[in-house]
C-alpha positions, -999 to +999 in steps of 0.1 A: -177+811-815-158+809-782-136+781-797-128+804-827-118+833-804-095+809-784-078+796-815-073+832-828-057+842-795-033+812-797-025+821-833-016+856-823+005+844-794+015+807-799+038+808-768+008+814-746+003+777-740+037+763-748+062+786-730+059+769-696+051+734-684+017+730-668+020+724-630+000+695-617-031+704-598-026+712-562-045+692-536-062+711-509-078+690-482-088+693-446-097+672-416-118+687-388-124+668-356-147+678-327-144+658-295-168+661-266-173+645-232-204+623-230-215+629-194-241+602-195-216+575-207-187+590-188-162+591-216-150+612-246-165+607-280-158+620-315-189+641-317-184+654-353-159+653-381-154+666-416-130+646-437-114+651-471-088+626-484-060+619-479-064+627-442-088+604-424-099+592-390-119+559-391-132+560-355-123+569-320-115+541-295-125+545-259-095+539-235-098+526-199-096+561-184-125+573-206-102+591-231-107+588-268-079+575-290-079+586-326-055+575-353-047+599-382-045+580-415-030+593-447-046+571-474-021+583-500+008+570-479+025+604-477+024+641-487+030+651-523+046+682-537+021+710-539-003+695-514-019+718-489-035+700-459-053+715-429-059+697-396-083+713-371-090+696-338-114+709-310-113+691-276-144+701-257-146+710-221-136+681-198-128+658-227-096+637-229-081+629-263-051+610-274-040+613-310-013+595-330-005+586-365-006+552-381+030+556-392+057+581-401+046+612-421+065+608-454+072+639-474+077+628-510+100+644-536+080+669-556+080+674-593+103+702-604+074+726-611+054+717-580+050+741-551+062+730-516+041+707-495+023+726-467+003+717-437-016+739-412-025+724-378-048+741-353-057+725-319-081+740-294-082+725-259-111+738-238-116+742-201-104+712-181-097+691-213-066+672-221-049+666-255-020+641-259-007+644-294+021+619-299+027+612-336+054+592-354+083+611-369+083+633-400+106+618-428+114+641-457+125+623-488+153+635-510+144+667-527+114+673-505+102+708-496+078+710-466+064+738-445+042+732-414+025+757-391+009+746-358-011+767-334-024+753-301-049+772-279-053+763-243-081+774-220-082+774-182-073+740-168-064+726-202-036+701-204-012+693-233+014+666-241+025+673-276+057+662-294+072+664-329+101+643-342+120+652-374+141+625-390+171+633-414+155+614-442+154+578-453+185+566-434+183+530-447+187+544-483+215+567-473+193+598-478+208+619-450+197+655-452+190+651-489+158+672-488+157+708-500+139+725-470+119+717-439+102+745-420+083+740-388+065+768-370+048+762-336+029+785-313+013+776-280-012+801-266-026+798-231-055+821-220-049+842-250-012+848-242+017+830-261+038+808-238+059+790-264+070+799-300+093+778-320+108+783-355+128+756-372+141+759-408+166+734-422+180+739-457+208+713-460+220+724-494+223+760-485+235+758-449+256+729-436+237+709-409+269+695-393+278+730-383+280+734-345+257+764-348+230+740-361+228+703-355+264+694-353+269+656-353+233+650-346+207+639-371+173+635-354+156+664-337+126+664-313+106+688-292+081+680-265+057+706-250+040+698-216+014+722-203-014+724-178-029+758-175-033+772-140-005+755-121+020+776-102+055+785-113+068+766-083+052+734-096+067+738-130+102+745-116+099+713-096+088+693-126+117+708-147+141+697-120+126+662-119+127+657-157+162+671-159+174+646-134+157+618-153+172+629-186+208+629-173+213+591-178+198+595-213+223+622-223+257+612-238+277+639-257+281+630-293+252+606-293+221+621-276+215+655-259+184+664-238+174+698-225+145+708-203+134+743-194+103+758-178+081+781-199+072+816-188+040+801-174+019+769-176+044+744-188+078+731-196+096+724-229+118+694-237+142+692-266+164+664-279+189+659-307+203+624-314+226+607-338+203+576-339+165+582-340+158+550-321+170+567-289+145+595-291+111+579-287+119+558-255+132+590-239+101+610-248+079+582-235+098+581-202+095+618-196+058+617-207+052+591-180+069+611-153+051+643-162+017+627-165+020+611-131+031+644-116+003+665-132-026+640-134-017+611-110-021+587-139+001+566-161+009+576-197-001+548-220+015+548-255-012+544-280-017+511-297-013+512-335-037+502-362-032+498-399 
């Protein structure tokens, strides 16, 4: 009976199922990680997780200083058009976590009828905890449409080293700014008050990226937020000065530019634009090393990679 009603409806309006192409199903997946400090063992552990492909964390490795190292895997190899992914990370009180990716985040070209690829990231760093989130670059393929929103909550005594690198595309294939749109929104909140808010939207086909009001001659863009809630303004001004002095030899007009400025409270922000992406990561690692020694009296150790 239901089949007969359906066929009658189609007969009355034959365009109901033929007027528009069917969009492919949209993937909605999430990855939730909860890290805690094991006081008995004296190190941080991955206490709980909820994982839905394609995002995955196989295990957390224990580092020499007791921190936990977690690698974010994308088992599909990249993000597809219409995908909506959610990453939620909780770093418990006193825990220390270092997170990275196993490779660049690739944003594939979507089908014509597909929605943009979206990702929502939420990080919570509790009292006395530390999060070092140092992923590989984001590479949008030709025709890609990508929107990402990141929110980071910091409690009293919480520390943060967090960076993001945006490549112009697959440079080896000559895909320079061949994507449709990339939108990155980031908010850092300390003790319930916003201390940093960044909005980036690049639409190469609508607005020329070589314009001096945008990227000019530069291709790769990076931002690096360093925070430790509770330190004085004088300490941040001193760190700003130290990082700026260190960035001077890294800066060469027309090739690479670095900028460092103290936030209203609790941190500093580093920004970089470069013609060649290979110049960005070494500079970020150098400034990370200096800041971690200043704030924690420890060396910053770049994470080892796994496949």
